[in-house]
N, C-alpha and C positions, 0 to 999 in steps of 0.2 A: 504494500500500500504506500502511495506517495505521501510525503509530508505536505502539510498545507503551506500556503504562502506565508502566513503569519509565523509559522515555525521555522522557516528557512531564510526569510529575508529580514535584514536589520534596517530599519528606516534611517535615513540620513540625519545627522545631528540637528539641522535646522527644522526638520519635521518634528522630531521629538521635543524640541524646545518651543515649538509653536511659532517660530520666526520665519516660516516659509513665505517668501515674497511672491505675489502673483505674477510679477514681471519676469520671473524666471521661467514661466510657462508660455510667455508671449515673445519669443525671439523675433526680432525684426532685422532683416538684412540691412535696411537703410540706416538704422541706428549704429550698427557695427561699422558700416562703410564710413559714416560720419564721425565715428569715434565716440559716440554718446550712449552706447549700450551698457547694461549692467556688466560688471567685471567678469561674471561667469561666461558671458558670450564674447566680451571685448578682448580679453587676454587669451591668446592662442593656447598657452600652456594650461590654463584653467579650463578652457573649453574642451580640450582633448582629454584632460584628466577626468572630466565629468561625463565623457561620452563613451558609450559602449561600442566596441569595435565590431559592429555587425558585418556579416558577409556582404550585404548590399552596399554599405558605406565603403568597405574596403575595395570592392569591385569598382565602384564609381570613381574613387580616388585613383586607382591604378589605371582605369580606362582613360580618364581625362588627362592625367599627367603623363601617362605612357604615350599618348598621342602628341601632346604638346612638346615633349622632349624628343620625339621621333623614335623612341625605343619600340613602341607598339603601333599598330595600325588599328584605328577604331573609327567609329562614326563621328563626324564633326558636329552632329546635333544629338543631344541626349534629352529625352523627355522624361522628367521625373513624375511618376504616376503612383501616388498613394492616396489613401483617403485623408480626411481632415485629421491632423495630429499624427500623420504617418511619418514625418521626418523630412519633408522636402526642404523646409527652411534650414533645418539642422545640416542637411547635406550641403546646401549652398554656403552656409557659414564655414563648414569644414574646407570646402574648395577655396573660399575667399582667403582664409587664414594661411593655407598652404601656398597659395599664389603670392601672398604678401610677404611671407617669412621663409618659404622654402624649407630646406632640411634643418634649419636651426631650431625648429620646434621640438622641445623635449618630449619624449614619449611617442613621437610620430611613427616609430618602428612598429608599434602595435597595430597600425592601420595600413601599412605598406610592407609587402614582403621584399620588394626590391627598391631600396631608397635611391638607387640611380635614376628611377623614374621621376623623382621629385627634383625640381630645379635647385641647383646649389645656391642660387641667389633669387631675390624677389623678381617677379615678372610683372609687367604692366597689366592691370585688370580693371575692368569697369563693371559695375553691377547696378541694375535697376530692378526694383520690385514693382511690377505693374499695378499693384494695389495702392502704391504711393503716388501714382500719377492721377491728377484731377483736372481733366480737360475743361471743366466749367469754371472752377474757382482758381485753379492753378496750385502749384506747390511752391511755397516761399522758402528760399534758402537763406537763412539769416546770416551765414558767414559771407555771402556775396551781395545780398540784397536783391538777388534775381528771383523772379517768379517764372517757373516753367509750366507749360500747359500740355505739352505733347512729349512723346518719346524722343523726338528729334531735338526738342528744346532741352530735355534732360541730358541727351548725349552731348550737346554743345556746352552745357553748363559744366559737365564733368571735365 
């Protein structure tokens, strides 16, 4: 007979202390790109330390960076398909951090079998979450004072 979840899993300290912040469940790519996310998502080492190395995430990382480094051949377009809460944003954050920091992320070897597939240095990357684009009211970017209304405006702002 299998043990129950309550018998085999130990809740994280913030859960036991009642200090769990709801923003930890609402990762936003834009906030990480802008440098304004909670540290759990903003700092690559913390992000990867708190992330379980699923086969799906490992495969995605190897496929994306294997293609970018030319070690592997793969599709130039990858469609992330999961239900709500299935990890799409988490996958995007993992790719963002690896693109920005390369091999210098501590603990990255849990997610990649061949670290040669990971760039040795940061690469240029741009990221846009379509949910953040508001064609009616626009998206105001406080650091530049620019308001963008379309994907093209967003691209030019970056």
